[in-house]
N, C-alpha and C positions, 0 to 999 in steps of 0.2 A: 524873468525867471520865476518859477513857481515858489510862492512864500508858504511858510507855515507858522502857526504860533509856537513861539519857543522862548517866551519871555522868562519862565521858570526851568528849573533843572530837572523836571520830573520827579525822579527817586530822590532829588536834592531840593525838596521844596521850600527849604529855609533860604535859599539864594535865588536872586533875580538878576539876570543877565545886565541890566543897566544901572545895578546898584551895587557893584561889587566895592570890596575894600582895599584891593590891591590892583596894579596894573600888570598886563599880561602881554609878552610878545612871544611870537613862534617863529622858530628858525629850523629849516630843513638842513640835513647833514651836508657836507661837501661831497664831492664826487667819489664814489667809493669803487673799489675793485669790481664788485658786483655790478655796478652800472657800466662800467667799460667792458665786462663780459656779456652784458644783457641778460642777467640771471637775476631771478626773483630769489631772494634770501629772507625769508620771513620767520623761520623757527629760530628761536633764541639760542639753542644749541650750536647753531650754525652762525648766526649773526654776531655772537660774542667773539668769534674767531678772528685773530690778527689778520689772517689772509684775505678778509673781507672788509678790512678797514679803508682808511682813505688812500688814494692815490696821491702823487706827488701835486697834481693839478687840484684835488681836492683839499689839500693843506693849504695851497695858495689862496683858494676860494674862501677858506676859514679865516685866513689872516686877513685878507680884505673885508670880510664882513665884520671883523672885530675892529677895524678901524673906523668903519662906517658907524657901528654902533657907538663907540667911543665918541666920535663926534656929536652923535645923536644925544648921547647922555649929558655931554657938555651943554648942548643947546638947550635942553629941557630941565638942566639943573637936577638931574637925577644922581643921587648920592650912590657911589659903589657900596657903601656899607649897608644900604638897604636893598642891595641888589643880590639875587641869587640864580645860578643857572640850575635848572632841572633838566636831565638828560636821560634818554633812552639808555638802556644797558648794552645796546649793539655798539660793536666797535666803532663802526663809521660815525654814529652820532656822539659817542662818548669823547672820540678824538677831536671832534669838531667843537665840542663844548670845552673841553681843556685848552685849546688854542684861543679861544674868544675870552674864557676866564683869566687866562695868563695876561692877556692885553689889558682887560678892564680891571684887573686885580679883585676879583670876585670869587666866591666859593662855588664848587659844583657839587651837586647831589645827585647820584644815580637813582632815577625813579622807574622801575621796571614797568610799570602802568603806561609809560610813553614808548614802549617797544613798538616794533612794527607791526602792522596789521598782519594776522596769521593768514597766508594764502593757501594753506591746507595742501591738497594733491598737487597745486601748482609751485609748491616750493621746490627751489633748485632746478626750475624749468625756464624756458626763454621767457623774458620779459614781454614779448607779444601776448602773452596769456593775461596780462594785466587787464586788457581790453575785454576779454571774456568776462572777467569778474565786474568790472564797471557796468557792462551791460546788464548782468544779473542783478546787480543792485537797483537797476530801474525797473528791469522787466521779468525777473525769474527768480525770486528769492529762493526757491527750492533747489535751484543749481547750486547755490552757495552751500547749502546743507548737504547735498549729495557728495560734493567735492571738499567738505569739511572746512570750507572758508569761514573765517570770521565776518560776522555781519558787520553792515556799517553801524547799525544800531549798538550792538556789542562794543565796537571800536570807541564809539562816542562815550558811551557809558563809562569806560575805564578812563579816557581822557578827562571827562568832566571830573571823575573822582579826584584827580590830581588838584584840580582848583579847588573842589569842595574842601579838601584837606588843608589846603594853604588859608582859606578863607575862614576857617575855625581857629588858625593859630596866629596869623599876622594881619595886621591893617597898616596901609601905606607903604607896602613893600613893592618891588618891582620884581618879577619872575620872567626869565628867558626859558622858554620851554624848547629844547632841542630834541627833533623827533624826526618823523619820516613823512613821506609824501601823502598817503592816504590818511594817517592818522591826523595830520594837520588840516588836510583838505577837509574832512569831514568835521573837525572841530570848529574851523572857520565857517563853514557852511551853517552850522547851529547859530554862531553868533551873528552870521549875516542874515538869518531868519530864511535860509533857503532850505527847502525839504532836503533831508539828508541823502535821499537816492539820488538827488541831482547835485552832489558835491562836486562832480566834474565840470559843471557849468561856471564855476568860479575860476579866475585866473589861477593857474598852478604855479605852486613856488618851485623856483629851479634850485639847483644844488647851492646851498649856503645862502640863499635868499631868506630875508625875515620880513615879518609884517606885524603891525600892532594888532593884537586881538581885543584888548580892551584897556583904556587908561583912566585912571581916576581924574577928577576933575582938575586937580592941581598941575596935571601935566598935559593938559590939553591946550 
C-alpha cells in the first residue's frame, strides 16, 4: 500500500499521532434502512430521519457489538467512568451508539462532525454510485467538485477536529467514535499512514464492526 507521511495533524500541529493522550475506537453503525434499500443517504436533513434508522438486524448487530466491547473493556481494565461515546447525528449512528451506551453504562454525546461524508449529487441515489466516488478519490478529484461531493481531505479534516478537541480537554480517557463507512475508512487510513486517496485499500468495517484507532500505552 502506498504510504504517506502523516505523523502530525497538519492544521493541528500541536498533536502527533503516536503521542495522543486518549484512546480512540471507531465503530460503524449497524445495518440501516438505507443499507437495505441500497440508497445513499448523506445529507443530514435526510440522515437524521427515523425512517433511515436501524433495521431489526442493525439493532441486533449493535447489541452484539456492545457485548464484545464490554468484554474488551473488562479485559483491558478500561473504566466506564472514563469512557464516552461520540456519535454522528444521523439516526443510524445515534441509535447504534445508544444501544452500546446502555450496555456499557457510559454517556453519549452527539458530534455533528462525525456525520456521513456528503455525496453531493449522488445523495438519495443507488449505492452503486459509491464506486464512482471512490474511483474519483484516486483518479479524478475534479469529478468530486462537479458533483458537489465532499473530498476525502475535507472529510478527514473534520474527523480529526473531533480528536483535536478531545485532546485539548481530556487525558487518559477512552472515546468510541460511532460514525459511517467512508468517514471511518478515511480516518483509519490516516492513522495507518496510508495515502488518503487509497482509503479503500484497507479492510472495510462492516455494519457494527469496531476497531482500535489509537491506544494509550496503559491499554496496550
